[in-house]
N, C-alpha and C positions, 0 to 999 in steps of 0.2 A: 353765604359763605362756603367756599369750596373745602372739601375733605380730601386728603390724599390718605390711602389705605395701602399698607404693604404688608402682607401676611409673611410673618417670619417663619411659620408652620401652617400647614393646611391639614396635618392628618389627624386620624382618629387617636384615642388615648393608647391603642396598641399598635400603632402605624410604626414601621422601622424604616421607612422611605422619606416621609413627609415632615418629620419634626411635629411637635405639638401644636394645637391649633390656636395660635397666638398672634394678634394683630397690632402694628404700628399705625397709630393714626394721627397725622398732623393737621394742624389747623392753626393759621395765624403764627407759625413758628413754635407752636406748643407741640411737643411730641408726648402722646400718650400710648403706652403700651398695655393693650387689653389682654389681662392674663399672664402670668409668667410660669408657664410649666417647667418640667424638670429640664426639657431640651433647649429652653430659650436662651441661656448664655451661650450655649454652643450654636444656635442657630443665628444669633447676633454676630458671633463670632465669624461665621461664614459669610455674613454679609459685611464684614469689616465695620460694624458700628460697636462703638464704645457704649457701655451702660451708661457712662455719664453723659452721652448725648441725648438721653431720655429724660423728660422732665417730669412725668408721673406715671403711676401704675394705676390700673383698674383692675380689680379682683372680681369676679363674677360667682364663683363657690369654691370649695376647697379641695376638689380633687387635685391629685399630683399633676395631671397634664396642664393644670391652670394654676398651680401655685409651688410646684415643686422646686422651682428655681429661686424662689424668693428669699431661701437662706442665702445663697451666694451674695444675691444683691445687697442683704442687709450687711453682711461682713465686708463685702468690698466698699460700699458707702461707709461704713463705720470706720474702718482702718486704712483705706487707700484714699478714698476721695475726703473723708473727714467732714462729711455733710449729710443732711437727711433728704432723701427723695420723698416727694409728695406720693401718699399711697391712699387711694380713695377706696373705700370699703363700704359696701351695704350694711346699714347698721345691725342687720340680724345676722351677719356673717362675720362681724368684728371678733366676738368672743371664742368662737370655735376656731377662727383662723389662728389665732394665737394658742389657746388650750389644746386644740386637737391636731393642729399641722406644724406649728413653728417653735412652741415652748422648748421642746425637748433639746432642740439644737442651738437655740438662741438664748435661752435663760442662764445668765451667769451672775449669781448673786455675789460672788466676790468682788466683781467690778461694778455691781449695781445695777445691771441690765435685767430687769424682770419684767419687761412689758413691750409690746410691740412699738410703742411711743419712744423707745430707748433707741430705735433703730430707723423709725420713718417719722415723717411728719403726716400722722395719721387724719384723714379727713373722711367723716362719716357721711353715707348719703342715705336719705330716707326714701323707700320705695316710692315711685311715683310723683316725685317732687324734682322740679328742674335744677340742675346745679351748673352754675357757670364755673368751669374748671380754669379757664382763662378768658381774656376778652374775647367775646364773639364764638367760643366754643362752649356749647351747651350740652349736656347728656341728662338722659332720665333712664333711670333703673326700673325695669317691668319685671314683676315676679313670674318665674317661668316652672313649668312642671317638669322636673328631672328625677330628682330621687325623692321619695316620700319622707318627710319630715326634716329634710336638709334643704335650707334655703338656698336657692339659685335663681340668678337674675340674666334676663337679656337686657340691652342696652339700645336705646335710640339717640342717635348722634345727630345733634343740629336740625332734628326733624327732617333729615334728608336720608340717613341710613338706619335701617333696624338691623342689629347685629344679635343673632340669636342666641350666642354661646352654646350652651348645651340645653336642649328642652325637646320635650315631646311635641309632636305635631298639633297644632292649634289652628284650625281653620278660620274660625271666627275672629281671632286676634290678628291674623295676617290680612283678612279681608278687610277688617275695620281700619286698620292703620293705612291701608292703601286707599280706601273709599274716603276717609276723613283727611287724606291728603297730609297725613303724618309722617311718611316716609316717601320716598322715590325709588329706593333701592332696598333690597332684603339680602343680606347674607346669612344663608341659613345653614346649619349642620345637616348632615345626609348621612344616614345609615343604609346600606345596600341590601342587607337581609330584612325579612319582614316576619313578624312584627316588629316595631320600632323599641318596644318596651320603655327605653329612657331616652331614646333620641327619635327625631323624624325619620321615618324611612323614606326611601326614593319613591316607593309605591304611593305612599302617603302625599308626598309632595307633587306627585303628577296628577293629583285630584284638583290641583290649584286651578281656577280658570287661565285660560292660555293668556289673557292680558296681564295677569299678576306673574305668571311664571316668566315672562319675558325681562322683568325686573329682579329675578331671584340669581343670586351666584351662590353656588353649592360649595360647602366647606366642610372640615372635621370628616373627611373620607378615608376610607381603607386604602390599603396599598394596592388594591385591585382596581383603582380609579379609571386606569387606561381603557380596560374593557366596557366600560360604560359610557365611554364618549359616543355622542350621538344617539343616546337612548335615554337622554333626559328631557324630552319635550322641549319647551321653549326656555329651558333653564340651561345655565352653563356651568362649568366647573370655576371657580376662583383660582389662579395658580399661585404657589408661593414664591416668594421673591419679587414678583411683578409689581409695580407701582401703579395703582389705580386712583383715577380723579374722579371724585362725585360733587356735583354741583347741585 
């Protein structure tokens, strides 16, 4: 089943040029937004995409460049569209998403709004399990190493695309996914400085075998990306706003 992916943003958390690294994924007419950072509403507006054209949101972890736009989505669906959007959340992220990220702005005891479920149709996902979010569209969350003691996830889409979200470099995982034919393409975050600390660095990603590099598209990059074109081995940069098709 083919997937269409359009990055509404490809930038790192501190990028001023490329918006937050969030992706629109379409399969069988179901539109999923992976992460909803602080710049997501503005990025969608720049593409002339109304948020009610999106069928569901998937959150990978609670950093602001991944959840900072959720408050606007919540209020607009509550008061403008008067319906609930599907919100897919890893079970280990659910509590912190409300208590540590959204509660301060969304809780309204006077109107009886005291939980995430008052704004969204919340669907929890267990790591490592297959979840069919719509007919023919299957995702699997894979625990990633990002910030110690803060759950964070990468996503496998229809056993076709591995979407790293934010993670340290994991050679064995990427190699196993490819060799076991669990993905045909890898969309991976890329930090230009070394060491990576909480992201994969370009230097680390360059240690991938050339045949795996050929299927890697780099995302979540800094504003200096243009300086690195032609210096990424067999890997290429994914461009924001461009629509890509993955079979």
